[in-house]
KOLMI-74054 format. One record per residue (C-alpha): x, z, y. Coordinates in pm, 1 decimal, padded with zeros to 6 digits, always signed. Example, Ala and Ser with C-alpha at 12.3 -4.5 7.8 and 13.67 -1.06 7.14 Angstrom:
2
+01230.0/+00780.0/-00450.0
+01367.0/+00714.0/-00106.0
***
This chain:
589
-03557.8/-00627.8/-00413.2
-03759.6/-00846.5/-00656.5
-04143.8/-00827.3/-00610.2
-04369.7/-00655.0/-00863.1
-04566.4/-00884.7/-01097.3
-04941.3/-00878.3/-01097.2
-05132.5/-01073.4/-01366.3
-05404.6/-01315.1/-01254.1
-05458.1/-01194.6/-00894.0
-05781.3/-01280.6/-00709.6
-05764.6/-01457.2/-00371.4
-05800.4/-01121.6/-00186.5
-05535.1/-00965.8/-00407.9
-05308.1/-01264.3/-00352.3
-05334.9/-01223.3/+00023.4
-05239.5/-00858.2/-00005.9
-04952.4/-00925.7/-00247.5
-04819.1/-01212.6/-00033.6
-04824.1/-00975.2/+00267.0
-04618.4/-00721.0/+00069.6
-04370.1/-00986.3/-00048.4
-04294.8/-01133.1/+00296.2
-04051.8/-00899.6/+00472.5
-04168.3/-00757.9/+00806.6
-03819.7/-00812.1/+00958.6
-03563.7/-01085.0/+00931.9
-03313.9/-01050.1/+00642.4
-02940.7/-01009.8/+00689.5
-02759.6/-01312.6/+00820.5
-02535.2/-01376.7/+00516.3
-02306.9/-01677.9/+00454.2
-02495.7/-01808.6/+00155.5
-02270.8/-01966.6/-00108.9
-02374.2/-02253.4/-00339.1
-02342.1/-02051.0/-00660.3
-02562.6/-01754.4/-00550.4
-02906.6/-01721.8/-00716.7
-03230.6/-01776.4/-00522.3
-03544.4/-01583.9/-00628.9
-03889.7/-01659.5/-00484.5
-04082.3/-01373.4/-00327.0
-04405.7/-01563.3/-00377.7
-04594.2/-01713.7/-00670.5
-04797.5/-02031.3/-00707.8
-05111.1/-01824.6/-00669.6
-04995.2/-01716.1/-00320.4
-04984.6/-02069.1/-00182.4
-05340.7/-02045.2/-00047.5
-05299.3/-01686.4/+00088.6
-05325.6/-01646.8/+00458.1
-05005.7/-01439.4/+00493.1
-04815.5/-01720.1/+00326.3
-04949.8/-01972.9/+00566.2
-04814.8/-01771.5/+00862.2
-04484.1/-01700.5/+00685.5
-04421.9/-02072.8/+00631.1
-04582.3/-02209.4/+00942.9
-04371.5/-02485.0/+01082.5
-04191.8/-02552.0/+00752.5
-04098.8/-02913.0/+00690.7
-04216.5/-03097.1/+00383.4
-03864.6/-03062.9/+00240.3
-03875.0/-02686.1/+00280.5
-04218.9/-02658.7/+00127.1
-04107.7/-02880.4/-00161.3
-03800.1/-02669.2/-00219.5
-04015.9/-02358.5/-00225.4
-04246.2/-02513.0/-00486.8
-03946.2/-02610.6/-00703.4
-03807.7/-02257.8/-00672.3
-04143.5/-02094.6/-00755.5
-04184.4/-02323.4/-01055.1
-03835.1/-02254.8/-01190.2
-03828.0/-01882.7/-01116.6
-03469.4/-01900.1/-00988.1
-03219.7/-02158.9/-00884.1
-02857.8/-02179.6/-00765.5
-02860.1/-02215.3/-00386.1
-02661.5/-02536.9/-00411.0
-02930.2/-02704.2/-00619.7
-03168.3/-02720.2/-00324.2
-03142.8/-02852.3/+00028.4
-02897.9/-02652.5/+00243.3
-03138.3/-02649.7/+00537.1
-03437.4/-02562.3/+00327.0
-03257.4/-02270.0/+00160.3
-03140.6/-02118.2/+00490.6
-03475.2/-02163.0/+00657.4
-03676.7/-02014.3/+00371.5
-03432.1/-01722.4/+00345.1
-03458.8/-01650.2/+00722.5
-03846.2/-01653.5/+00686.3
-03830.4/-01406.7/+00397.0
-03980.4/-01644.9/+00143.6
-03690.9/-01593.2/-00097.3
-03423.2/-01337.1/-00172.8
-03063.9/-01369.2/-00298.2
-02857.2/-01224.9/-00575.2
-02486.7/-01270.5/-00660.7
-02426.0/-01329.9/-01032.1
-02111.6/-01139.6/-01137.8
-01995.0/-01137.0/-01496.4
-01735.6/-00898.4/-01660.4
-01506.3/-01201.6/-01707.4
-01513.1/-01308.0/-01341.4
-01217.7/-01271.7/-01110.8
-01213.8/-01227.6/-00728.5
-00975.7/-01255.3/-00431.8
-00964.2/-01069.4/-00100.3
-00937.2/-01313.5/+00196.5
-00835.1/-01200.6/+00544.8
-01117.5/-00996.9/+00696.8
-01271.9/-01155.4/+01004.5
-01472.8/-00951.1/+01252.4
-01463.4/-00658.4/+01008.4
-01574.4/-00315.9/+01119.0
-01622.4/-00040.2/+00863.0
-01774.4/+00293.6/+00964.1
-01653.2/+00501.6/+00682.4
-01871.2/+00788.1/+00574.7
-01665.8/+00899.5/+00277.1
-01981.3/+01001.0/+00096.5
-02136.6/+00667.9/-00020.0
-02019.6/+00597.5/-00377.2
-02051.8/+00222.3/-00324.6
-01828.8/+00246.1/-00011.6
-01570.4/+00441.2/-00210.8
-01574.1/+00184.1/-00495.4
-01536.4/-00101.8/-00243.6
-01224.1/+00053.7/-00103.9
-01081.0/+00115.6/-00449.7
-01157.3/-00251.3/-00541.3
-01000.2/-00374.0/-00219.8
-00656.4/-00231.6/-00296.7
-00668.7/-00269.4/-00671.5
-00794.9/-00621.2/-00740.2
-00592.0/-00935.8/-00781.8
-00684.5/-01287.9/-00886.8
-00551.4/-01244.0/-01238.3
-00766.6/-00935.9/-01325.2
-01114.3/-00964.3/-01455.1
-01388.3/-00725.8/-01328.5
-01398.9/-00566.8/-01669.9
-01020.5/-00497.8/-01661.4
-01049.7/-00378.6/-01304.5
-01325.2/-00128.7/-01402.5
-01099.8/+00006.1/-01681.0
-00804.9/+00044.8/-01435.2
-01029.4/+00236.6/-01189.3
-01211.3/+00424.6/-01460.8
-01549.5/+00300.5/-01327.6
-01858.0/+00218.7/-01530.6
-01868.7/-00160.5/-01572.0
-02220.2/-00178.0/-01419.9
-02104.1/+00008.1/-01112.7
-01800.2/-00223.0/-01067.5
-02020.3/-00538.4/-01110.1
-02267.2/-00409.4/-00852.2
-01994.7/-00316.1/-00605.6
-01829.7/-00657.5/-00643.8
-02163.1/-00835.2/-00590.4
-02216.0/-00638.7/-00268.6
-01860.1/-00719.0/-00155.5
-01914.6/-01094.2/-00218.7
-02242.6/-01095.0/-00029.6
-02076.0/-00924.8/+00272.3
-01777.9/-01170.9/+00260.0
-01523.7/-00911.5/+00156.5
-01446.4/-01088.2/-00170.7
-01430.2/-01449.0/-00281.6
-01504.4/-01547.0/-00638.2
-01228.7/-01728.3/-00827.0
-01445.6/-01817.8/-01122.4
-01764.7/-01951.0/-00949.6
-01874.6/-02304.8/-01045.7
-01705.6/-02566.7/-00827.8
-01900.6/-02733.1/-00556.0
-01811.8/-03084.9/-00647.3
-01987.6/-03402.1/-00751.6
-01742.3/-03409.3/-01051.6
-01892.7/-03093.5/-01182.2
-02081.9/-03217.0/-01492.2
-02246.7/-02883.2/-01562.4
-02431.7/-02854.1/-01227.3
-02615.8/-03114.1/-01019.2
-02552.3/-02996.5/-00665.6
-02775.0/-03118.1/-00377.3
-02620.7/-03385.5/-00155.6
-02653.2/-03166.4/+00155.1
-02422.2/-02899.7/+00006.8
-02171.8/-03162.9/-00111.5
-02161.7/-03327.1/+00232.9
-02096.6/-02993.6/+00401.0
-01822.4/-02904.4/+00160.5
-01657.7/-03238.7/+00224.8
-01654.8/-03188.9/+00598.4
-01575.0/-02813.9/+00605.2
-01239.3/-02712.9/+00746.2
-01245.0/-02342.9/+00667.1
-00927.5/-02148.8/+00574.9
-00899.8/-02094.9/+00202.9
-00707.5/-01844.4/-00001.8
-00419.6/-02019.0/-00177.5
-00428.8/-02060.6/-00554.8
-00301.2/-01770.6/-00762.4
+00074.2/-01781.8/-00789.2
+00038.4/-01698.0/-01147.9
+00279.2/-01510.4/-01380.7
+00306.6/-01138.4/-01440.9
+00620.3/-01077.8/-01228.3
+00433.1/-00966.0/-00915.5
+00612.4/-00744.6/-00654.1
+00441.8/-00502.0/-00412.6
+00602.0/-00439.6/-00069.5
+00474.7/-00097.0/+00026.6
+00431.4/-00044.8/+00402.8
+00288.9/+00235.0/+00610.8
+00001.0/+00250.5/+00858.9
+00244.4/+00261.6/+01158.2
+00369.2/-00085.9/+01070.2
+00002.6/-00200.1/+01052.3
-00040.5/-00054.2/+01400.8
+00261.9/-00259.3/+01520.0
+00071.9/-00570.4/+01397.0
-00225.7/-00470.4/+01600.0
-00061.3/-00326.0/+01912.6
+00180.8/-00594.9/+02013.9
+00050.4/-00897.9/+02197.4
+00013.5/-01111.4/+01888.6
-00220.6/-01394.6/+01797.9
-00571.5/-01322.2/+01674.2
-00464.0/-01437.5/+01331.2
-00195.4/-01166.4/+01314.6
-00452.4/-00906.2/+01427.0
-00688.8/-01030.6/+01157.5
-00424.8/-00966.3/+00891.6
-00362.8/-00620.4/+01037.9
-00727.5/-00540.5/+01000.0
-00717.1/-00664.7/+00642.5
-00424.1/-00433.5/+00568.8
-00589.3/-00135.4/+00729.0
-00932.2/-00177.0/+00573.0
-00866.7/-00361.1/+00251.2
-00524.3/-00199.4/+00201.0
-00350.0/-00519.1/+00093.0
-00246.6/-00872.2/+00185.4
-00232.1/-01052.2/-00148.0
+00030.2/-01324.0/-00206.5
-00232.2/-01589.7/-00197.6
-00287.9/-01526.0/+00177.5
+00074.7/-01480.9/+00280.6
+00158.2/-01836.4/+00355.3
-00089.4/-01839.2/+00641.8
+00039.9/-01500.4/+00761.6
+00392.1/-01629.2/+00761.9
+00294.5/-01943.7/+00955.9
+00123.9/-01723.3/+01222.3
+00425.8/-01483.3/+01233.8
+00669.1/-01776.4/+01284.3
+00500.1/-01840.3/+01620.7
+00593.3/-01486.4/+01750.5
+00869.3/-01471.7/+02013.0
+00986.6/-01143.4/+02159.2
+00921.9/-01162.0/+02539.7
+01243.2/-01149.8/+02743.4
+01102.8/-00874.0/+02971.6
+00970.3/-00654.9/+02694.5
+01046.3/-00283.7/+02718.5
+01188.4/-00068.1/+02438.5
+00845.6/+00026.3/+02291.5
+00711.2/-00328.3/+02293.8
+01030.0/-00459.9/+02138.6
+00990.8/-00194.7/+01868.2
+00652.1/-00348.8/+01773.9
+00788.3/-00700.7/+01760.5
+01095.5/-00597.9/+01556.1
+00874.0/-00445.3/+01285.5
+00656.1/-00752.4/+01266.3
+00944.3/-00999.4/+01249.4
+01125.3/-00781.5/+00992.4
+00811.0/-00778.1/+00779.8
+00786.9/-01156.4/+00801.2
+01149.8/-01206.1/+00705.7
+01129.0/-00951.7/+00416.7
+00818.9/-01116.8/+00272.3
+00961.6/-01462.2/+00288.6
+01280.3/-01347.9/+00117.8
+01109.2/-01141.0/-00151.1
+00880.7/-01428.2/-00244.0
+01181.1/-01648.1/-00330.3
+01410.4/-01375.5/-00480.4
+01468.7/-01330.9/-00848.1
+01359.7/-01686.5/-00927.6
+01045.1/-01666.4/-00721.2
+00758.4/-01429.0/-00762.7
+00425.8/-01342.3/-00607.1
+00435.7/-01063.3/-00346.1
+00157.3/-00845.2/-00228.9
+00193.9/-00646.6/+00092.9
+00026.3/-00310.2/+00022.7
-00054.0/-00024.4/+00263.3
+00081.1/+00276.2/+00080.0
-00185.0/+00512.4/+00214.7
-00457.0/+00302.8/+00047.7
-00286.1/+00350.0/-00294.2
-00236.9/+00719.7/-00230.7
-00612.0/+00754.6/-00176.3
-00666.1/+00679.1/-00540.6
-00668.6/+00946.0/-00802.8
-00315.6/+00990.7/-00944.4
-00411.7/+00864.4/-01294.5
-00592.3/+00561.9/-01144.7
-00289.5/+00499.4/-00914.2
-00052.3/+00495.1/-01209.2
-00270.4/+00258.6/-01408.6
-00307.1/+00024.1/-01113.9
+00066.4/+00006.1/-01035.3
+00167.0/-00048.8/-01395.7
-00107.3/-00310.1/-01450.0
-00057.9/-00507.4/-01135.9
+00318.1/-00506.6/-01058.8
+00655.8/-00537.0/-01226.9
+00846.3/-00416.2/-00922.9
+00776.2/-00201.5/-00610.3
+00980.7/-00209.3/-00282.6
+00907.2/+00058.0/-00026.3
+00973.1/+00014.8/+00344.9
+01191.2/+00257.0/+00537.5
+01163.1/+00445.8/+00751.8
+00803.7/+00529.9/+00640.3
+00583.7/+00791.1/+00793.8
+00412.5/+01061.6/+00590.1
+00218.9/+01031.9/+00378.3
+00323.9/+00676.6/+00303.2
+00676.4/+00784.2/+00206.6
+00518.3/+01018.0/-00047.1
+00437.8/+00738.0/-00296.3
+00729.0/+00794.5/-00528.9
+00722.4/+00643.4/-00878.3
+00960.9/+00549.7/-01154.1
+00731.0/+00294.5/-01322.0
+00717.1/+00010.0/-01251.0
+01079.1/-00021.6/-01137.3
+01093.7/+00097.7/-00776.6
+01338.1/+00031.9/-00489.8
+01222.9/+00351.2/-00313.8
+01192.2/+00722.4/-00386.0
+01153.3/+00808.7/-00758.9
+00966.1/+01139.5/-00713.8
+00846.6/+01394.3/-00459.2
+01149.4/+01597.7/-00565.6
+01382.7/+01319.6/-00445.7
+01237.6/+01350.3/-00094.2
+01288.3/+01732.5/-00083.0
+01579.8/+01958.5/+00030.4
+01669.1/+01993.0/-00334.7
+01788.8/+01628.3/-00333.3
+02011.7/+01704.8/-00031.1
+02178.1/+01990.7/-00224.3
+02208.3/+01771.7/-00533.3
+02394.4/+01500.8/-00350.4
+02629.8/+01755.5/-00194.6
+02684.0/+01918.9/-00539.5
+02759.5/+01582.3/-00708.9
+03002.9/+01476.1/-00431.9
+03169.5/+01816.6/-00405.0
+03155.6/+01768.9/-00032.5
+02907.0/+01794.9/+00251.5
+02798.2/+02000.2/+00546.7
+02782.2/+02379.4/+00484.5
+02426.3/+02476.3/+00402.5
+02204.9/+02775.4/+00364.6
+01893.2/+02768.6/+00143.7
+01664.2/+03047.0/+00266.1
+01349.8/+03161.5/+00097.1
+01012.5/+03212.6/+00267.5
+00990.5/+03550.1/+00451.4
+01363.5/+03580.4/+00506.5
+01446.7/+03744.6/+00842.8
+01768.4/+03616.1/+01003.8
+01891.7/+03875.6/+01263.7
+02210.1/+03701.5/+01378.9
+02346.4/+03347.9/+01390.5
+02471.3/+03259.9/+01038.1
+02844.6/+03293.6/+01022.7
+02860.6/+03000.0/+00777.2
+02755.0/+02758.7/+01055.7
+03048.4/+02670.0/+01280.2
+02894.1/+02387.8/+01474.2
+02693.3/+02373.5/+01799.6
+02399.6/+02205.0/+01625.5
+02213.8/+02276.3/+01307.8
+01974.9/+02066.3/+01107.5
+01664.3/+02245.7/+00977.2
+01482.4/+02103.6/+00674.2
+01163.0/+02297.0/+00644.8
+00964.7/+02236.8/+00320.9
+00733.8/+01943.8/+00356.7
+00855.4/+01860.0/+00715.0
+01101.4/+01601.6/+00850.8
+01452.9/+01727.2/+00941.0
+01490.7/+01858.5/+01293.3
+01822.1/+01921.9/+01481.3
+01835.7/+02233.6/+01697.7
+02110.3/+02395.2/+01920.0
+02259.9/+02692.9/+01733.4
+02232.3/+02914.1/+02042.4
+01854.5/+02897.7/+02033.7
+01823.1/+02883.7/+01657.9
+01720.6/+03234.8/+01568.2
+01365.5/+03242.0/+01709.8
+01275.9/+02896.5/+01578.5
+01433.3/+02955.2/+01240.3
+01248.3/+03285.4/+01183.8
+00920.6/+03121.1/+01287.6
+00974.6/+02849.9/+01028.3
+01059.8/+03100.7/+00757.4
+00730.6/+03273.6/+00809.2
+00558.1/+02958.1/+00689.5
+00792.0/+02847.7/+00408.3
+01152.9/+02809.3/+00294.1
+01406.9/+02591.4/+00463.8
+01753.7/+02438.3/+00419.6
+01984.4/+02499.3/+00716.5
+02289.6/+02272.6/+00749.3
+02569.2/+02199.2/+00999.2
+02532.5/+01907.1/+01237.1
+02751.7/+01729.1/+01490.8
+02717.3/+01689.1/+01868.7
+02930.0/+01377.4/+01929.6
+02738.3/+01049.3/+01893.9
+03044.6/+00882.0/+01746.4
+03039.1/+01140.6/+01463.3
+02713.4/+01006.7/+01332.2
+02651.0/+00667.5/+01168.6
+02424.8/+00479.2/+00934.5
+02532.2/+00258.9/+00645.8
+02313.9/+00002.2/+00474.0
+02291.1/+00017.8/+00093.2
+02409.1/-00094.6/-00143.6
+02766.0/-00106.5/-00024.8
+02969.4/-00405.3/-00144.6
+03283.1/-00218.8/-00270.6
+03464.8/-00549.6/-00316.9
+03448.5/-00636.7/+00052.7
+03782.8/-00719.4/+00211.2
+03719.0/-00482.7/+00504.2
+03547.9/-00163.2/+00416.9
+03538.1/+00123.0/+00676.6
+03562.0/+00487.9/+00595.5
+03184.1/+00546.4/+00636.3
+03108.9/+00260.9/+00392.2
+03357.1/+00397.3/+00138.8
+03200.0/+00742.3/+00168.9
+02848.8/+00613.8/+00136.0
+02942.1/+00404.7/-00169.5
+03118.2/+00702.0/-00336.5
+02818.0/+00936.2/-00271.3
+02572.4/+00685.2/-00421.7
+02785.8/+00609.7/-00726.2
+02829.7/+00978.5/-00796.2
+02450.4/+01029.4/-00823.6
+02419.3/+00710.9/-01022.1
+02233.0/+00493.3/-00761.7
+02493.9/+00232.4/-00684.4
+02242.5/-00047.2/-00698.3
+01984.2/+00118.5/-00477.1
+01859.2/-00053.1/-00156.6
+01836.0/+00171.2/+00153.2
+02005.3/+00343.7/+00439.7
+02254.0/+00635.1/+00428.0
+02314.4/+00859.1/+00730.4
+02667.8/+01006.0/+00746.8
+02834.1/+01259.1/+00973.4
+03200.2/+01340.2/+01032.0
+03257.7/+01718.4/+01023.9
+03575.5/+01912.0/+01113.1
+03486.5/+02152.0/+00826.6
+03507.9/+01854.6/+00591.3
+03856.0/+01757.5/+00714.0
+03714.8/+01498.1/+00944.2
+03584.4/+01303.4/+00640.6
+03254.1/+01119.8/+00648.4
+02987.2/+01283.2/+00433.2
+02639.4/+01158.7/+00344.9
+02364.7/+01387.5/+00472.9
+02050.0/+01174.2/+00441.1
+01961.9/+00883.3/+00215.7
+01644.7/+00671.9/+00256.4
+01571.3/+00445.8/-00037.7
+01379.0/+00123.5/+00036.4
+01382.6/-00189.2/+00253.4
+01456.8/-00129.3/+00624.6
+01187.6/-00289.3/+00844.0
+01275.8/-00128.1/+01176.5
+01519.6/-00396.6/+01276.6
+01550.9/-00769.4/+01211.3
+01929.7/-00727.8/+01202.5
+01920.3/-00454.5/+00937.0
+01662.0/-00652.9/+00737.9
+01883.8/-00960.8/+00743.6
+02183.3/-00761.1/+00635.4
+01999.7/-00608.5/+00340.0
+01864.9/-00954.9/+00244.4
+02218.6/-01078.3/+00225.8
+02334.1/-00779.6/+00011.0
+02047.1/-00818.2/-00224.9
+02105.5/-01190.7/-00264.3
+02482.6/-01150.5/-00322.6
+02425.1/-00882.7/-00587.6
+02121.9/-01049.5/-00751.2
+01948.7/-00710.3/-00722.6
+01600.0/-00852.3/-00781.3
+01702.7/-01050.3/-01088.7
+01545.9/-00927.0/-01411.4
+01867.4/-00781.4/-01561.6
+01958.2/-00600.2/-01239.4
+01611.8/-00453.7/-01213.0
+01638.0/-00316.0/-01568.9
+01972.0/-00165.3/-01481.6
+01834.2/-00013.1/-01158.2
+01540.6/+00135.5/-01344.9
+01770.7/+00296.3/-01601.6
+01990.5/+00439.6/-01322.2
+01688.5/+00570.4/-01130.2
+01544.3/+00735.4/-01441.3
+01877.2/+00906.7/-01514.7
+01909.2/+01021.5/-01154.6
+01562.5/+01165.1/-01155.5
+01626.0/+01350.1/-01485.5
+01955.9/+01494.0/-01354.4
+01787.8/+01603.6/-01026.6
+01516.3/+01783.9/-01215.3
+01767.2/+01959.8/-01441.9
+01978.6/+02063.0/-01139.8
+01673.9/+02202.1/-00958.4
+01558.4/+02385.7/-01272.1
+01894.9/+02564.2/-01297.0
+01882.7/+02671.2/-00936.3
+01535.7/+02812.2/-00994.8
+01661.6/+03010.4/-01286.6
+01940.5/+03271.3/-01281.8
+02204.3/+02998.1/-01349.0
+02416.0/+02800.2/-01110.0
+02486.5/+02423.5/-01170.5
+02812.2/+02318.9/-01324.6
+03024.4/+02031.0/-01209.3
+02847.1/+01791.2/-01449.2
+02616.2/+01590.7/-01233.7
+02425.7/+01458.7/-01541.0
+02349.3/+01804.0/-01686.0
+01978.2/+01827.2/-01750.8
+01940.0/+02170.5/-01911.7
+01745.9/+02465.7/-01792.0
+01426.9/+02613.2/-01936.1
+01223.4/+02519.3/-01630.4
+01296.2/+02147.1/-01647.1
+00965.0/+02074.5/-01828.1
+00782.0/+02230.2/-01532.3
+00918.1/+01972.8/-01292.6
+00698.6/+01686.4/-01402.0
+00644.1/+01389.3/-01178.7
+00300.2/+01506.2/-01074.2
+00403.6/+01871.1/-01015.7
+00440.1/+01993.9/-00657.9
+00796.8/+02043.6/-00529.9
+00894.7/+02398.6/-00636.2
+00998.4/+02651.2/-00374.5
+01330.8/+02833.7/-00399.7
+01328.1/+03180.4/-00554.6
+01661.3/+03306.8/-00414.8
+01887.4/+03231.6/-00120.5
+02184.2/+03003.1/-00195.1
+02480.5/+02859.4/-00006.7
+02668.5/+02532.0/-00025.7
+03006.7/+02618.3/+00120.5
+03128.6/+02267.0/+00158.4
+03250.1/+02228.2/-00200.2
+03015.9/+02412.4/-00435.4
+02685.2/+02599.6/-00457.9
+02702.9/+02978.2/-00495.3
+02508.3/+03295.4/-00446.0
+02472.8/+03399.2/-00081.9
+02713.4/+03658.6/+00053.4
+02509.3/+03846.5/+00316.2
+02822.2/+03976.5/+00494.9
+03025.3/+03657.4/+00496.4
+02746.9/+03397.6/+00530.0
+02491.5/+03576.0/+00749.5
***
């Protein structure tokens, strides 16, 4: 903190004041930058005070001269004085530092080295730092950033200054440390050190407004940490976990480090799992940066964005990105970052991740496994007659699907129904009766198997023929041995290098990241989301859906806004393999 001013002190007063102004303990060891401001803790009247003599005992003539210049000027840029003198005087407590941050300044987030954050969750500065970590980019001024985060400008400036001092942020608008800088006369010692420095730098801003965010989950970040990777890879993992983002300007260095990774020949299944995720991330990032004519790509940890307030989150995504791509499979809560705007290759809404979406796909296709939608509190006293398979899939509200043997279903099902509603569907026992198909399916391919045809038909019928993702299909006797889609995950598969490469080829062939295709996909996704909401609203009312997949009526449709929680069913329903109807207690249960 700056010292208090006292007019015309006596020698005795000067001694006391100098004693106050010289810290009793050493200041923080900060990497002082040339553009930071130096402030003297002492005045010219303190030069003869005894405490000052002990504080500067052993100082060289250069250091004493620098101190006199600083005291005379009041403040100076660190780079205007001798590098050695500045660091020595700072360590002795003869001066203090400040970081000048203006509303028009811009910052970058470099890879975090040796970073350890003990989060308290209560410190407002800490909270602001985390918000800035995930929200900033090199094209956004601090003033714009404060508006996006709905922070007072003074608070944003103070938080950025602290982040710069601690090495979390790098200024993109600071005056250059160069002899060619006509506005500043930098000291030769700083220029010499800059010329000989070999420190890693954040690459220049890729520019443009067409920036893409690849949304990943914390489990993938753990894969970066847990496999036996280089320290550089672990450094980026720490950056992703703590800062929430690897901006495009740092990705070239990440890709170079990832290129050195080789899966050990003797690696077990779990270790190979870690390596596959890291290599898939590398390949996806490299492709996405060159797709659609080339664009900047940020790798963003979805949980960091979810930690923001919903309104702030929306402003950030719309301000910073023209396109989002979610990874699959993604763990909760990372998969729960659905959005329509900006255009998103991923889930469009919470509703699209719920059991309602499963019923909607079956309704649109007019085919699928027989299903029972049971409300909370329902008591099932016998095995449902509708189910004619040995396995059943239980989709409890807010939980991932689970497959259970029908013979032991009753107790488990009733326990689930005490907590909330669930969707119960038929499942298959034979491994060969289950398969996965990567999306989108190229319907013009010369050889197209039955599962691929079924997946393509299912996606076209809901209007998502251009969506990227993975469809799970099963072959049921009750469906005439036809393949039917039972699960659809929208996003970029990062669990396997083979799947990642296959999707890359499909996206490249179809030009799916070109501007025109993205507009088409955005329109399709918006229409799908509207139709899903209308379908759900009708099931919540006393009506049943018609065969028109695009019908969006129903008085409750307005209640199903994008921010509203997924509604719970109000009555039990059945999908009998062809249509949705009221439950028949005698025939179905």
